[in-house]
N, C-alpha and C positions, 0 to 999 in steps of 0.2 A: 697161459696155454690156450690155444684156440682149437676150435673143432669144426670150422666151416669146411664142408666137403661138397664138391660139385659132382652130382650124379651123372654118369655117362648115359645119355639117352640118344636116340637116333638123331643124326645131324639134320637140322631143319633147312629147308630151302624155300624160296619164294613162291615157286609154282612148279607144275609138272614139267615145264620146259626150262627150269633154271639150270644154269651151268655151275657145277661145283668147282671152285678154284681153291688153291692153297691159301688159306687164311681169309677167304671171302667167298660169297656166293653172288651170282649175277644173273640177271635176265637181260637178253639182248634184243633190241628192236629189229623189226623186219628189214629195215634198210641198213643194217650193219653199223658201221662206224659213224654214220651221219647223224645219229640220234643225240639227244641231250644226255650228258653223262651225269648221273645222280649217284652220290655215295651216301649211304645211311649207316648210322652207328650199329643198329641191330636189324634183324630181319623183320621185326614188327614194323618199323618205319619203312623198310625196304618194300614190304608188301603194300603199304598205303601208297607209296610213291609209284609202284608199278600199276596199281589199280587206277590211279588218276592220270598218269602219263601214258599208259597203254603202250602201243608200239613206237611211240615217239621218243622213248628213252631207253638207255642202258642203265640198269640199276645194280649197284654193288652193295651188298650188306656185309660189313666187316665182321660183326658178331652174328653167327648163325648156328653155332654149336653150343648146346647147353653146358658143356664143360668149360666154356670160356666165360669168365666173370668180367663184365664190363668195368666193375670197380677196380679190378686188378690187371686188366688186359694190357699187354705190352705190344705196341704196334710193330708191324713188320715193314720191310722195304716195299713189299707189294701194297700194303696199306698206304704208305707214303706216296707211291706212284699214283694210286687211285685218287687220293686227295689232290695231288698236284694237277691232275688232268680233269678234275670235276668241274662241271658247270653249276651244280647245285648240291649242297650238302645238308643233310638232316641230322641233327643231334638231339638227344633227349635233354641234356643240360641238367642243371641243378646238382652238379657234382657226380652224376651217375656214370657218365662216359667221358671222364676227364681226358682220356687218351685222345679223343677227337679234338679237344681244345689244343692239346700239345701238337698234334699233327697240323692243325690249321695255322698255328703260330710259326711252325717250322717251314711250312710250304705255302707261302703267300701266293694267292692268285686272285682272280676276280670272281670267284664262285659266290653265288648267293647262299647264305647260311640261314637255315630255319631252325630255331631252338624251340622244341616243344614245350619246355617249362615256361619260357618267356611268353610264348603265345597263349598258354593256358590261363595266365592271370592268377594262378593258384599260389605262386611262391610269395612268401613274405619278403619284406625289404632286406632282411638279413640272411636270406638263403644264399647258397653258393652261387657265385656269379661266373658264368661261362662267357661273358661278353668279350668280343674281340673286334678287330677293325674291319671285318668283312661286311659286305652289304647283306643284311639279314632281314630285309623287309620286302614284301611283295606289294605293299600299299593297298591291300585289299580290305574292304569292310565286309567281313563275313556275316552271313545271315544267321549264324549260330553263335553270337557273342556270348562269352561265358559271364555269368553274373556271380560275382564273388560271394554275395550274401547267400546264394542258394547252396553253396558248397563250402561253408566255413568248417574248418577242421580243428578239433581240439585235442589232437593226439600228439602234442609235444613237437618233436623234431619234424621239419618239413618232409613230407612223403614225396620223393622225387619220381615215383613210378606213375607218371601221369598218363601213360598209355592205357591205364585201366579207368581213366576218366573219360566218359563219352563226349562231354562238351569240349574237353581239351583236344580230342582227336578231330572234332568238327572244325575247331579253329585252325588246326594244322592243315586240314584238307582244303579249306577255303584259301588260306595263305599259299599253299603249295600250287593250287590251280592258278592263282594270280601270278606267282613267280614263273611258272612254266609258260604262261601266256606272254610274259615279257620276253622270255628267252626265245620263244618260237610263236610269234603272233599268228601265223597262219592256222595254227591248231588251238588257238585260245578258246574258241567256243567248245571244242571237244573236251578240253581240260575242265572247263566250267561244268559241262554236262556230266562228266565223270565224277567230279567232286559233289555235284548235286545228288547224283545217284548214291554215292557213298554216304553222304550225310543223311539222306532219306533212310538208308539202312541203319544208321546210328539212331535216328528218331524212333524207328521201330524197336530197337534194343532198349531205348529209354522208356518207351511205353511198357515193354515187358518188365523192366525193373520197377517201374511205378506200380504195376500190377502186383508184383511181389510185395512191395511196400504196403499197398492197401491191405493185403491179406496177412502180412506178418510184421507190421510196423513195430519197431522196438525190440524185435527178437534178438537175444544175445548170442554172440558168436565169439569163438576164440581163434587166434591166429598164431602162426609161428613167426611170420615176418609181415611188414606192412604192405607188401607187394600188391595184394588185391583190394586194399582198403577203399579206394575210391568207388569201385564197383559195388562193394558191400554197402557203402553209404548210399549210393544211388538206389539200392534196393531197400533202404530204410532199416538196415540192420545195425546193431550196436556192438562195437568191439569192446569186450570187457577184460581183455588180457592185460595183465600188469605190463606197463610200458617198458619196465626194466628187462623183462623177458625178451620181447620182440626186438628191442634195440640191441641187446647182447647177441642175439642170433644173427641179426643183420650185420653187425660189426665183426662177427667171428670171434667173440670173446665168451668166456664161460659165464653161464647164468648163475647167480648166487644160489646156493643150495635151498634156502628157504623160499626164494621166488620160484624155483623149479618145482618144489613141493606144492606150492599154491596152484601152479598151472596144471600139474598132474591131477590135483584134486578137482580143479575147475572143469576139466573135460570128462571127469568120471562121475561127478555127482548129479548130473542131469540138469545143470543150470544153463548150459549152452545148447543151442539148436544144432550146431555142427562145429567142427574144427576146420579152419581154412589152412591148408598145409602147402607150403612151397616145396614141391617135390624136387626142385633143382638144387636146393641148398639144404643139406641135412647133416646131422651129426648125432652123437650119442644122446644128447639132451632132447633134441627134437624127436628122435626116434623113441625116446622114453615117453614123451607126451603122446605121440602117435599110438604107441602100444596101449597106453592107458585109455585113450579114447576108444580104440577098437575093442578092448576087453570089456568096456562098459556099454558097448553098443551105441556110442555116440557117433553119428555120421561124420565122415571125413570127406571134404571137398578139396581136391588137389588143384593147385594153380601152378603156372610156370611163368618165368620172366620172358622167355622167347616164344615165338610163334611155333607151335608144334608142326612136325613134318606133314606136309600135304594140306594144311589148313590155310585159309585166308583170315584176315582180321575179323571181319563181321561174323564169319562162321565160328571162329574161336570164341568170341565174346558170347555168342548165342549158346554155345556149348557150356560155357561157364555159368550162364544164367539157368540153363536146364539143370545142371548139377546142383546149383544152389536151391532151386525150387524143389527138386526131388528130395534133398536133404531136409528141407523145412517141412515137407509133408510126409516124411517117413514115419 
C-alpha cells in the first residue's frame, strides 16, 4: 500500500512573461520563431536555460506543475512535438525524468542533449544510465569543475536531485553556454557572459552555505526525502534520518512502523536542529512526522522539487539558505 500524494500548489512558470501551455510552460524570444528551441524536463532547468540564453531562445519546460511527478509522468503528444522540434534538450538524468529518455528515443533528431547528472560527476558507475545516441556535449571546459572528493556522499542510494548541488548547476551552466554558442555563434559571447553571471551568483550562494557550515558544522537534521540533501551538505549539516524512512517515502511505499516511531521520536526529542520537509510529496506518515516536529517546537524547513511560482533559481536557493539559517538560529 502506498501513500505518495502530490500536493496541489500554484502552477510554476519560468518568468513573469512565461506562456502557460497545456502540458508545458514556455518563454518566447523577442524574435519569435527564429530563436533556439530549448526543451527542459522541469522548470528548474528551464529557468537556468532562459537565464543563460536570454532572448535568443524559446524555452519549454515540460514539468512545471507541482502535481506532476517526474518519476511517474506520462508524456503527451504536445511533449513529443516539442522534443521533435528541439535544438537543445536538458534532462536531469539519473532515472529522475525517465520520460525524457523515452521521448528522445522515440523522436530522433539532431538536438544537443545535456544531462545534469552526467555533467555533475556525482553519480557512481552503477547509477541509472540515461545515455542515448544524441550529441550531448558542448566540449566546454567549465571554470567550475566539480571535485568528487569535496562532495562524497555516504547516504546509500544515489541522490539524483542534483539541482540542489551548486557545483552541479555551475557545470551545467558552463556546458549550456558552450552548446548555445555552437548553435548560434553570433551570440556566443553573450551566452558566456550570462553563464559567468549565473555562476557568480552560485559562488555567492556557496559562500553563504560555507558561512552556515562555519557556524553550525555537524548540526543534525532530519529529512522526509533526499531532495535537498546536497544543499544541506554544502551547509555542513548532517542527515541523521534512518535511510529506510526517506527511501520508503521517496518510493511511495509504507514506512515500517518501528522506523516511523524512531523518526517521530527523532524530531521530537531535541536532537535535530530542524526537519527538512518536502512539501510536494506528502502522506499520512510524513504528516505524522511533521505534526510531531511542530508539537515539539522543532523548526520545519520546507523544500520543493520544482521552482516556485515567480522565483528564479538563484533567488530560490537563497531563500532556502535563509530558511535553513533561520531554523538553525531559532
